[in-house]
C-alpha positions as CSV (number, residue, x, y, z in Angstrom):
1,M,-0.2,-0.2,0.0
2,L,0.9,3.6,-0.9
3,L,3.8,5.0,1.6
4,T,3.9,1.4,3.7
5,R,4.8,-2.1,3.5
6,L,1.5,-3.5,3.8
7,P,1.2,-6.2,1.2
8,V,-2.7,-4.8,-0.7
9,G,-3.2,-5.5,-4.2
10,R,-3.8,-2.7,-7.2
11,L,-7.0,-1.2,-8.1
12,K,-5.4,-1.0,-11.7
13,D,-2.1,-1.0,-13.4
14,P,0.2,0.8,-14.1
15,A,0.4,1.7,-10.5
16,P,-0.4,5.6,-10.0
17,S,2.7,8.0,-9.4
18,F,3.4,9.7,-6.4
19,A,1.7,13.1,-7.8
20,D,-1.6,11.3,-8.8
21,A,-1.4,9.3,-5.7
22,A,-1.5,12.1,-3.3
23,W,-4.7,13.1,-2.1
24,A,-4.5,9.5,-0.9
25,Y,-1.7,10.2,1.5
26,P,-3.7,10.8,4.4
27,V,-5.6,7.6,3.7
28,A,-2.8,5.7,4.0
29,G,-1.5,7.3,7.2
30,A,-4.9,7.2,8.9
31,L,-4.6,2.9,8.2
32,V,-1.2,3.0,9.7
33,G,-2.6,5.1,12.4
34,A,-5.4,2.7,13.2
35,I,-3.1,-0.2,13.4
36,S,-0.9,2.2,15.9
37,G,-4.1,2.5,17.7
38,A,-5.3,-1.1,17.9
39,I,-1.7,-2.5,19.1
40,Y,-2.1,0.4,22.0
41,C,-5.6,-0.4,23.1
42,A,-4.6,-4.3,23.1
43,F,-1.7,-3.8,25.2
44,A,-3.3,-0.9,27.4
45,A,-6.3,-3.3,27.7
46,L,-3.9,-5.9,29.2
47,G,-2.4,-3.7,31.6
48,L,0.6,-2.3,30.3
49,P,1.8,0.6,31.2
50,A,0.9,3.3,29.0
51,L,4.6,4.6,28.1
52,A,5.1,0.5,27.0
53,A,1.6,0.8,25.2
54,A,2.7,3.9,23.6
55,L,6.1,2.5,22.4
56,L,4.7,-0.8,21.3
57,A,2.4,1.4,19.1
58,I,4.9,3.5,17.2
59,G,6.7,0.3,16.8
60,A,4.0,-1.2,14.4
61,A,3.9,2.0,12.5
62,V,7.4,1.7,12.0
63,L,7.3,-1.9,10.9
64,A,4.3,-0.8,8.7
65,T,6.0,1.9,6.9
66,G,9.2,0.1,6.9
67,A,11.0,3.4,8.6
68,L,10.2,5.2,5.6
69,H,9.7,8.2,7.4
70,E,12.1,8.0,10.1
71,D,15.0,7.4,7.2
72,G,14.0,10.4,5.7
73,L,14.2,12.5,9.4
74,A,17.8,11.0,10.1
75,D,19.1,11.8,6.9
76,V,17.6,15.5,6.9
77,A,19.0,15.9,10.0
78,D,22.7,14.5,8.8
79,G,22.3,16.3,5.4
80,F,21.4,19.8,7.0
81,G,23.7,19.5,10.0
82,G,26.8,18.3,8.2
83,G,27.5,21.0,6.6
84,G,29.1,22.3,3.0
85,D,28.0,22.9,0.1
86,T,24.3,21.8,-1.4
87,A,25.7,18.9,-3.5
88,R,27.8,17.8,0.1
89,K,24.4,17.8,1.7
90,L,22.6,15.6,-0.9
91,E,25.8,13.4,-1.0
92,I,25.5,13.2,3.0
93,M,21.3,12.7,2.8
94,R,22.4,9.9,0.0
95,D,24.7,7.7,2.0
96,S,23.1,5.1,3.4
97,R,24.6,5.1,6.6
98,V,23.9,7.0,9.8
99,G,25.5,9.8,11.8
100,T,25.1,11.2,15.4
101,Y,22.8,14.0,13.9
102,G,20.0,11.3,12.5
103,V,19.9,8.9,15.7
104,V,19.7,11.7,17.9
105,A,17.1,13.2,15.7
106,V,14.9,9.5,15.3
107,V,15.7,9.0,19.0
108,L,14.3,12.2,20.2
109,A,11.1,11.8,17.7
110,I,10.2,8.8,19.4
111,C,10.4,9.6,23.1
112,L,8.8,12.7,22.2
113,L,5.5,10.5,20.3
114,A,5.5,7.8,23.0
115,S,5.6,10.2,26.3
116,A,2.9,12.7,24.1
117,V,0.8,9.7,23.7
118,A,1.4,7.8,27.1
119,S,-0.1,11.2,28.5
120,L,-3.9,10.4,27.4
121,T,-5.7,8.2,29.3
122,A,-8.8,7.0,27.7
123,S,-7.6,4.4,25.1
124,L,-10.0,4.7,22.4
125,T,-9.0,8.7,22.5
126,V,-5.4,7.5,21.9
127,F,-6.9,5.4,19.2
128,F,-8.6,8.1,17.1
129,G,-5.6,10.5,17.8
130,F,-3.2,8.1,15.9
131,V,-5.7,7.6,13.1
132,A,-5.9,12.0,13.0
133,I,-2.4,12.4,13.0
134,G,-1.2,9.8,10.9
135,A,-3.5,11.2,8.4
136,L,-2.8,14.9,9.0
137,S,0.8,14.5,8.9
138,R,0.9,12.6,5.5
139,A,-1.2,15.2,4.0
140,M,1.8,17.6,5.6
141,M,3.8,15.8,3.1
142,L,2.5,17.7,0.0
143,V,3.7,21.0,1.7
144,P,7.2,20.5,0.3
145,M,5.1,19.1,-3.1
146,T,3.6,22.2,-3.3
147,F,6.0,25.0,-2.4
148,L,9.4,23.7,-3.6
149,P,10.7,22.1,-7.0
150,P,12.9,18.6,-6.6
151,A,16.4,19.2,-5.1
152,R,17.8,16.2,-8.0
153,A,16.8,15.0,-11.2
154,D,16.5,11.4,-9.6
155,G,14.6,9.9,-6.4
156,L,11.4,9.9,-4.7
157,G,11.7,13.7,-4.6
158,A,11.5,13.6,-8.3
159,Q,9.2,11.2,-8.8
160,A,6.7,13.0,-6.7
161,G,6.6,16.2,-8.6
162,L,4.8,19.2,-7.9
163,A,1.4,18.3,-6.4
164,G,0.1,21.7,-6.7
165,P,-2.6,23.5,-4.1
166,G,-5.4,22.0,-5.2
167,V,-4.4,18.6,-4.3
168,L,-3.0,20.1,-1.2
169,L,-6.3,21.3,-0.1
170,Q,-8.1,18.1,-1.4
171,A,-5.5,15.9,1.1
172,L,-6.1,18.4,4.0
173,G,-9.9,18.0,3.6
174,I,-9.9,14.0,3.6
175,A,-7.3,14.3,6.6
176,L,-9.7,16.6,9.0
177,V,-13.0,14.5,7.9
178,L,-11.0,11.6,9.0
179,S,-10.1,13.5,12.3
180,L,-13.7,14.2,13.3
181,P,-13.8,11.8,16.6
182,V,-11.0,14.4,18.2
183,F,-12.1,17.5,15.4
184,V,-11.0,20.4,17.7
185,P,-7.6,19.5,18.6
186,A,-6.7,18.0,15.3
187,L,-8.0,21.4,14.0
188,I,-5.3,23.3,16.3
189,A,-3.0,20.4,15.9
190,T,-3.5,21.2,11.9
191,W,-2.7,25.2,12.3
192,V,0.5,24.3,14.0
193,M,2.0,21.1,11.5
194,G,1.1,23.2,8.7
195,G,4.1,26.1,10.5
196,V,6.3,23.0,11.2
197,A,5.6,21.7,7.4
198,F,6.2,25.4,6.0
199,G,9.1,26.0,8.3
200,L,10.9,22.9,6.8
201,V,10.0,24.2,3.0
202,I,11.8,27.7,3.9
203,L,14.8,25.6,6.0
204,A,14.8,23.0,2.6
205,R,15.3,25.8,0.1
206,R,18.3,27.4,2.0
207,Q,20.0,23.8,2.5
208,I,19.1,21.9,-0.9
209,G,17.0,24.2,-2.9
210,G,14.2,22.3,-2.9
211,Q,12.8,18.7,-1.8
212,S,13.5,14.9,-1.7
213,G,12.1,12.2,-0.4
214,D,14.1,12.8,2.9
215,V,12.5,16.1,3.0
216,L,8.9,14.4,2.9
217,G,10.1,11.5,5.3
218,A,11.0,14.1,7.7
219,T,8.0,16.7,7.2
220,Q,5.8,13.6,8.4
221,K,7.3,12.6,11.2
222,L,8.4,16.6,12.7
223,T,4.5,17.2,12.0
224,E,3.3,13.9,14.1
225,V,5.6,14.7,16.7
226,A,4.0,18.2,16.8
227,G,0.2,17.3,16.4
228,W,0.9,14.6,19.1
229,L,2.0,17.5,21.4
230,V,-0.7,19.5,20.9
231,L,-2.8,16.5,21.5
232,A,-1.3,16.3,24.4
233,I,-2.0,19.3,25.5
234,F,-5.8,19.8,24.5
235,I,-7.4,16.9,25.3
């Protein structure tokens, strides 16, 4: 399935491009969120501490996506933090080895996610939170796709291309519909997540002159963290 390693069939052949399927990003995110939410609820019902249940739920999402977004965050942290010119930064981001910045960024993101999830007391609220933030954070991936050109001629960023404002608004609308059970805090989270996404757009433009697959992954992960922190404050 799109943006995951879940083995599902195709509705049609050939498979649509990343740009053509962009409207469905929040749907994929909601399904991954539902998996995480179900894992959390199951282990919480068994009496597991909230933090442990949260970590297992996050781990389920990592498995479902093949750590796609975590890899993007690590590469962006290494590339943007490593210094050098644009070519050097892109080279670092393409390197399969993970540096100190990347490790710290991923560990910090997981710790913040787990602590925010564990701060909520009602399991059903956590489930709908996973669905909402999963959908919204995938919709936010369209922000760099809309406002930045590809930073390199090959790679996932080039395949994704430019999404366009209409597709971005469509994806956000779908994500908000999927967030209805926690709509008010999710709406607040949308504004905060949008600010984070646009901040990353500005940073990526300065650092590498555009977007890449790693930038898209980092956008998802950073906005996910921001969204969960908002839910932890307002729920």
